[in-house]
C-alpha positions in Angstrom: -24.3 -5.8 -22.8 -21.4 -7.5 -21.0 -18.9 -5.9 -23.7 -20.6 -2.6 -22.9 -20.0 -2.9 -19.2 -16.4 -4.0 -20.0 -15.8 -1.1 -22.1 -17.3 1.5 -19.6 -15.1 0.0 -16.7 -12.2 0.4 -18.3 -12.8 4.0 -19.2 -13.8 4.6 -15.5 -10.4 3.3 -14.5 -8.8 5.2 -17.2 -10.7 8.3 -16.1 -9.9 7.7 -12.4 -6.1 7.6 -13.0 -6.0 10.4 -15.2 -7.9 12.7 -12.1 -5.1 11.8 -9.9 -2.1 11.2 -12.0 1.0 13.7 -10.7 -1.6 15.5 -8.3 -0.9 16.4 -4.8 -3.0 14.3 -2.2 -4.0 14.8 1.4 -4.3 11.4 3.4 -4.8 10.3 6.9 -2.0 8.1 8.8 -3.1 4.4 8.6 -1.9 1.5 10.2 -0.8 -1.4 7.4 -3.4 0.5 5.0 -5.5 -0.9 2.5 -4.7 -1.5 -0.9 -6.3 1.7 -2.5 -4.7 3.7 -0.2 -1.2 3.0 -1.7 -2.8 2.8 -5.4 -3.6 6.6 -4.9 0.0 7.2 -3.4 1.3 5.3 -6.3 -0.5 7.6 -9.2 -0.1 10.8 -7.4 2.8 13.3 -7.5 3.1 14.6 -4.3 1.7 13.0 -0.9 0.8 14.7 2.2 -0.2 13.1 5.7 -2.2 14.7 8.1 -1.1 15.1 11.5 -2.8 18.1 12.9 -6.6 16.9 12.8 -8.5 15.7 15.7 -8.0 11.9 16.1 -10.9 10.1 14.6 -11.8 6.6 15.8 -12.9 3.5 14.4 -10.6 4.4 11.2 -7.7 3.1 9.3 -5.3 5.1 11.6 -5.0 2.5 13.9 -6.4 -0.7 12.3 -6.1 -2.7 9.3 -8.2 -5.8 7.9 -6.8 -9.1 7.0 -8.1 -12.2 5.3 -8.1 -15.1 7.4 -9.4 -18.7 7.2 -12.6 -17.4 8.9 -12.8 -14.5 6.4 -12.0 -10.7 7.0 -10.7 -9.7 10.6 -9.9 -6.3 11.8 -6.8 -5.4 14.0 -6.6 -2.6 15.9 -3.9 -1.1 18.0 -4.8 0.2 21.2 -4.3 4.1 21.9 -4.3 6.8 24.4 -5.2 9.9 24.0 -3.6 12.4 26.4 -6.1 15.4 25.7 -9.2 13.2 25.5 -11.5 13.8 22.7 -9.5 17.0 21.6 -6.0 15.0 21.0 -4.5 15.7 17.5 -2.8 12.7 15.5 0.5 13.3 16.0 0.3 13.2 19.7 -1.8 9.8 20.1 0.2 7.3 22.1 0.0 3.7 21.9 -0.9 1.6 24.6 1.6 -1.1 25.5 -0.5 -2.5 28.2 -2.0 -5.1 26.0 0.2 -7.4 23.9 -1.2 -6.4 20.8 1.7 -6.7 18.9 2.4 -10.2 19.7 -1.5 -10.9 19.1 -1.3 -9.0 15.6 1.9 -10.9 14.5 0.1 -13.9 15.6 -3.0 -13.4 13.7 -0.9 -12.2 10.5 1.4 -15.5 10.5 -1.5 -17.9 11.0 -3.5 -15.8 8.0 -0.8 -15.8 5.5 1.8 -18.4 6.4 0.9 -20.2 3.2 1.1 -17.6 1.0 3.4 -17.2 -1.8 5.6 -14.7 -0.5 4.9 -14.5 3.4 8.6 -15.9 4.0 10.1 -13.5 1.5 8.9 -10.7 3.6 8.3 -11.8 6.9 12.0 -11.0 8.5 11.5 -7.4 7.2 8.1 -6.8 8.9 8.2 -9.2 12.3 10.7 -6.3 13.9 7.8 -3.9 14.0 5.9 -6.5 16.2 8.7 -7.0 18.4 10.2 -3.3 19.2 8.8 -1.2 21.8 6.0 1.2 20.2 5.5 5.0 21.5 3.5 7.4 19.0 1.1 5.9 16.8 2.2 8.5 13.8 5.8 7.5 14.2 5.0 3.9 14.3 2.8 4.1 11.1 5.5 6.2 9.3 8.1 3.7 9.7 6.0 0.7 9.0 4.8 2.4 5.9 8.2 3.5 4.8 9.5 -0.1 5.1 6.6 -1.3 3.3 6.9 1.3 0.3 10.7 -0.2 0.3 9.5 -3.8 -0.5 7.2 -2.8 -3.1 9.6 -0.4 -4.6 7.7 2.4 -4.9 9.8 5.8 -4.4 7.5 8.3 -3.0 8.3 11.3 -1.3 6.0 12.2 1.8 5.7 15.3 3.7 3.5 16.1 6.7 0.9 18.9 7.3 2.2 21.9 9.5 -1.3 22.9 10.4 -4.8 21.8 10.0 -7.0 22.8 7.2 -10.3 21.9 6.8 -11.0 22.3 3.2 -7.4 22.6 1.5 -6.9 24.0 -2.0 -4.8 22.7 -4.8 -4.8 18.8 -3.2 -6.9 16.3 -3.5 -8.5 15.4 0.0 -9.0 11.7 0.9 -8.4 11.9 4.6 -12.0 10.9 5.1 -12.9 9.2 1.8 -10.8 6.0 2.8 -12.6 4.4 5.7 -13.6 0.8 6.8 -17.3 2.2 7.3 -17.9 2.6 3.5 -17.0 1.1 0.4 -14.2 3.4 -1.9 -15.3 3.3 -5.7 -12.9 5.7 -6.7 -10.5 2.7 -7.8 -12.7 -0.5 -8.4 -10.2 -3.4 -7.2 -9.0 -6.0 -9.9 -9.2 -9.4 -8.4 -5.8 -11.3 -7.7 -5.2 -14.9 -5.9 -6.1 -14.9 -2.6 -5.3 -18.2 -0.2 -9.0 -18.6 1.1 -10.3 -17.5 -2.2 -12.4 -21.0 -2.6 -13.7 -20.6 1.2 -14.7 -16.9 1.0 -14.4 -15.5 -2.5 -12.5 -12.8 -3.4 -12.3 -9.8 -0.9 -11.2 -6.5 -2.0 -9.1 -3.8 -0.6 -7.9 -5.5 2.3 -4.4 -4.2 4.1 -1.7 -3.8 1.7 0.1 -6.8 3.1 -2.5 -9.0 1.5 -1.3 -7.9 -1.8 2.0 -7.9 -0.9 2.0 -11.6 0.6 0.3 -12.9 -2.6 1.7 -10.9 -5.8 5.2 -10.3 -4.1 7.2 -8.2 -6.7 4.3 -7.7 -9.1 2.7 -5.6 -6.2 4.0 -2.2 -7.3 2.7 -3.3 -11.0 -0.7 -3.9 -9.8 -1.2 -0.5 -7.9 0.3 1.2 -11.0 -2.1 -0.6 -13.3 
């Protein structure tokens, strides 16, 4: 029975990779996106980021999840919507009234200071939590570009020129990858996490969880 389960799992993983390999995909912008967000990008042909959608709250667009000594915790960027509930993503402004950058970096450092590769990458990440931020989309774009460089993934990213509810010839993941529900198209493979013994393995956290624990092997994990 266990053997059959393993075969089915392997087949499912290979089928998922076949479905997306070299296809065009459409994603929402995201703050330190989860592992499966990058796994999809690593296998895709062309990547498009949505910027003309009406901004959605309580999504990865302005939040991420990390693994602390107390378990999974969210980090959310405070934002301002100039046009209220009709504001589109590209017009979302980051609110700097709160010291969110200081708080986020402190939480990240506390959670991952003892992970194998935190010291290796911290100098590249820390400036993003010190320099003044204006637009959410611009901040997410620059931060994701830096992370792609750290991982060694060469991915060309384009941005939508208008909003299309049901786009043709593209795999639409804009509302599939969300903190509110499990994303089971790419079942997570286990890897060492600093607090495994305390809370067990937690899948699909922010990409920095994977990066700080696997380091240079992160790209292989995502492509595997």
